[in-house]
Kinemage of the C-alpha trace (Angstrom):
@kinemage 1
@onewidth
@group {chain A} dominant
@subgroup {mainchain}
@vectorlist {calphas} color= white
{ca unk a 1} P 4.700 10.454 1.445
{ca unk a 2} L 1.270 9.264 3.828
{ca unk a 3} L 0.499 5.671 3.765
{ca unk a 4} L -2.821 4.127 5.154
{ca unk a 5} L -3.509 0.728 5.051
{ca unk a 6} L -6.988 -0.398 6.045
{ca unk a 7} L -8.835 -3.733 6.464
{ca unk a 8} L -12.427 -4.432 7.109
{ca unk a 9} L -11.506 -4.990 10.987
{ca unk a 10} L -8.900 -2.163 11.707
{ca unk a 11} L -6.352 0.200 10.296
{ca unk a 12} L -3.050 -1.770 10.011
{ca unk a 13} L -0.816 0.847 9.430
{ca unk a 14} L -0.290 5.033 8.984
{ca unk a 15} L 2.515 6.754 8.511
{ca unk a 16} L 5.004 8.443 6.437
{ca unk a 17} L 7.145 6.540 3.632
{ca unk a 18} L 9.623 7.363 1.418
{ca unk a 19} L 8.596 4.290 -1.483
{ca unk a 20} L 5.684 1.595 -1.432
{ca unk a 21} L 5.423 -1.562 -3.715
{ca unk a 22} L 2.323 -3.314 -4.775
{ca unk a 23} L 0.838 -6.447 -6.459
{ca unk a 24} L -1.348 -4.823 -9.081
{ca unk a 25} L -3.840 -7.078 -10.531
{ca unk a 26} L -1.951 -6.643 -13.691
{ca unk a 27} L 1.546 -6.923 -12.182
{ca unk a 28} L 3.559 -5.637 -9.496
{ca unk a 29} L 4.178 -1.369 -9.207
{ca unk a 30} L 6.088 0.946 -7.213
{ca unk a 31} L 4.800 4.236 -6.112
{ca unk a 32} L 7.454 7.120 -5.458
{ca unk a 33} L 7.071 10.972 -4.325
{ca unk a 34} L 4.780 12.487 -6.743
{ca unk a 35} L 3.353 9.985 -8.386
{ca unk a 36} L 0.953 10.419 -10.960
{ca unk a 37} L -2.784 10.039 -9.368
{ca unk a 38} L -3.881 6.042 -9.834
{ca unk a 39} L -6.509 3.675 -8.754
{ca unk a 40} L -5.316 0.151 -9.063
{ca unk a 41} L -6.820 -3.317 -8.003
{ca unk a 42} L -4.706 -5.704 -6.240
{ca unk a 43} L -3.970 -9.192 -6.264
{ca unk a 44} L -2.517 -11.636 -3.349
{ca unk a 45} L 0.729 -10.801 -2.582
{ca unk a 46} L 3.170 -8.707 -0.548
{ca unk a 47} L 2.817 -4.726 0.183
{ca unk a 48} L 5.950 -3.323 1.040
{ca unk a 49} L 7.109 0.134 1.992
{ca unk a 50} L 9.933 2.077 3.567
{ca unk a 51} L 8.595 3.983 6.592
{ca unk a 52} L 10.259 6.843 7.872
{ca unk a 53} L 9.996 5.491 11.265
{ca unk a 54} L 10.645 1.570 11.102
{ca unk a 55} L 12.252 1.206 8.210
{ca unk a 56} L 11.440 -1.643 5.647
{ca unk a 57} L 8.212 -3.152 6.160
{ca unk a 58} L 5.882 -5.862 4.711
{ca unk a 59} L 2.573 -7.297 4.442
{ca unk a 60} L 0.863 -10.380 2.586
{ca unk a 61} L -2.718 -8.709 1.319
{ca unk a 62} L -5.171 -11.269 0.139
{ca unk a 63} L -6.392 -8.773 -2.687
{ca unk a 64} L -8.029 -4.986 -2.216
{ca unk a 65} L -7.693 -1.668 -3.922
{ca unk a 66} L -4.955 1.331 -3.753
{ca unk a 67} L -5.390 5.155 -4.247
{ca unk a 68} L -2.702 7.147 -4.525
{ca unk a 69} L -3.448 10.882 -4.894
{ca unk a 70} L -1.712 14.172 -3.894
{ca unk a 71} L 1.372 11.959 -1.972
{ca unk a 72} L -1.308 9.985 -0.202
{ca unk a 73} L -1.545 6.329 -0.781
{ca unk a 74} L -4.933 4.334 1.147
{ca unk a 75} L -4.745 0.834 0.697
{ca unk a 76} L -8.415 -1.024 1.559
{ca unk a 77} L -6.986 -4.474 1.622
{ca unk a 78} L -9.648 -7.269 1.903
{ca unk a 79} L -7.570 -9.585 4.210
{ca unk a 80} L -4.003 -9.372 5.822
{ca unk a 81} L -2.502 -12.670 5.833
{ca unk a 82} L -0.200 -13.990 8.453
C-alpha cells in the first residue's frame, strides 16, 4: 500500500507500507492491504506504520483526516508533535 502523511507545512512521509494504525475519533483502527474505502477523522495520538524500507515507525498527530481508497492511504494531519 502507498502511504502519504501531509501537514499544512510539508509532506512528512511517502512510501510503501504493509500496515498502518490510526487514532480514529471513535477509537483506534488498523488498515491492511485491500482495506475497504474509508474516510475517518483522527484524534490526537500515534499514527504507526511498517514501511517496506525503514521498518516500524510512529508519529504523534494533533488530529486530522485519513482516507483509504484502492490501497492508497492519505493522512492530512493538522500538526505532527515532537
